[in-house]
C-alpha positions as CSV (number, residue, x, y, z in Angstrom):
1,M,14.8,4.1,6.4
2,L,14.7,2.3,3.1
3,P,13.5,4.2,0.1
4,F,10.9,1.5,-0.8
5,R,9.4,-1.8,0.2
6,S,7.8,-4.4,-2.2
7,E,5.4,-7.3,-1.6
8,I,3.8,-9.9,-3.7
9,R,0.1,-10.1,-3.1
10,N,-1.4,-13.4,-4.1
11,S,-5.0,-12.7,-4.8
12,P,-7.1,-15.5,-6.4
13,S,-8.1,-13.3,-9.4
14,H,-4.8,-11.6,-10.2
15,P,-1.5,-11.7,-8.2
16,T,0.1,-8.3,-7.9
17,I,3.2,-6.6,-6.7
18,K,2.8,-3.7,-4.3
19,I,5.4,-1.0,-3.9
20,F,5.4,1.2,-0.8
21,L,7.6,4.3,-1.1
22,S,9.0,6.2,1.9
23,D,8.7,9.5,0.0
24,E,5.2,9.8,-1.4
25,A,6.2,12.7,-3.7
26,L,8.1,10.1,-5.8
27,V,5.0,8.0,-6.5
28,P,4.2,9.5,-10.0
29,R,7.9,9.3,-11.0
30,I,8.3,5.7,-10.0
31,K,5.0,4.8,-11.7
32,K,6.3,6.2,-14.9
33,H,9.5,4.2,-14.4
34,L,7.6,1.0,-13.8
35,D,5.3,1.5,-16.9
36,H,8.3,0.7,-19.1
37,F,8.7,-2.9,-18.1
38,D,7.6,-5.3,-20.9
39,D,5.8,-7.7,-18.6
40,V,3.9,-5.0,-16.7
41,E,0.3,-4.6,-17.9
42,L,-0.8,-1.8,-15.6
43,V,0.5,0.3,-12.7
44,E,-2.1,1.9,-10.5
45,I,-1.6,4.4,-7.7
46,R,-3.9,3.3,-4.8
47,K,-4.6,4.5,-1.3
48,T,-3.2,2.4,1.4
49,Y,-5.4,1.5,4.3
50,G,-3.8,0.1,7.4
51,R,-1.9,0.9,10.5
52,N,1.6,2.3,10.1
53,R,1.5,2.3,6.3
54,E,2.2,5.0,3.8
55,G,-0.7,6.9,2.3
56,D,-0.3,5.7,-1.3
57,N,1.1,2.6,-2.9
58,L,1.8,1.4,-6.4
59,T,0.0,-1.7,-7.4
60,I,1.6,-3.5,-10.4
61,F,-0.5,-5.9,-12.5
62,L,1.5,-8.2,-14.7
63,K,0.7,-9.8,-18.0
64,D,-0.6,-13.4,-17.8
65,H,2.6,-15.1,-19.0
66,A,4.9,-13.2,-16.5
67,D,6.6,-14.9,-13.6
68,I,5.7,-12.8,-10.6
69,T,8.7,-13.9,-8.5
70,K,11.2,-13.0,-11.3
71,M,9.4,-9.7,-12.0
72,K,9.5,-8.7,-8.3
73,S,13.2,-9.4,-8.3
74,S,13.7,-7.4,-11.5
75,I,11.6,-4.5,-10.3
76,D,13.5,-4.5,-6.9
77,S,16.8,-4.4,-8.7
78,S,15.7,-1.6,-11.0
79,L,14.4,0.5,-8.1
80,W,17.6,0.0,-6.1
81,W,19.5,1.2,-9.2
82,Y,17.0,4.1,-9.6
83,F,17.4,5.3,-6.0
84,E,21.2,5.0,-6.1
85,E,21.4,7.0,-9.3
86,D,19.0,9.6,-7.8
87,L,21.2,9.9,-4.7
88,V,24.3,10.4,-6.8
89,D,22.8,13.3,-8.8
């Protein structure tokens, strides 16, 4: 099982990136990690509603000038690095 999954959600008011973690205990730690990105305006922990979904997800709101596709790629890379480092420790 992968440690996380990310999705771009294109809402009309504000596109977001959603992060679904396989280990919900890591949600607060990953939120703190994501708060340090320059183009991230806000990271919220939200309940997930839906079949076969994790209980909580992280919803990332970007600043207006940010490119959502590039930020998703950057966040994904950072999270892969984060989980690889965590597995080595």
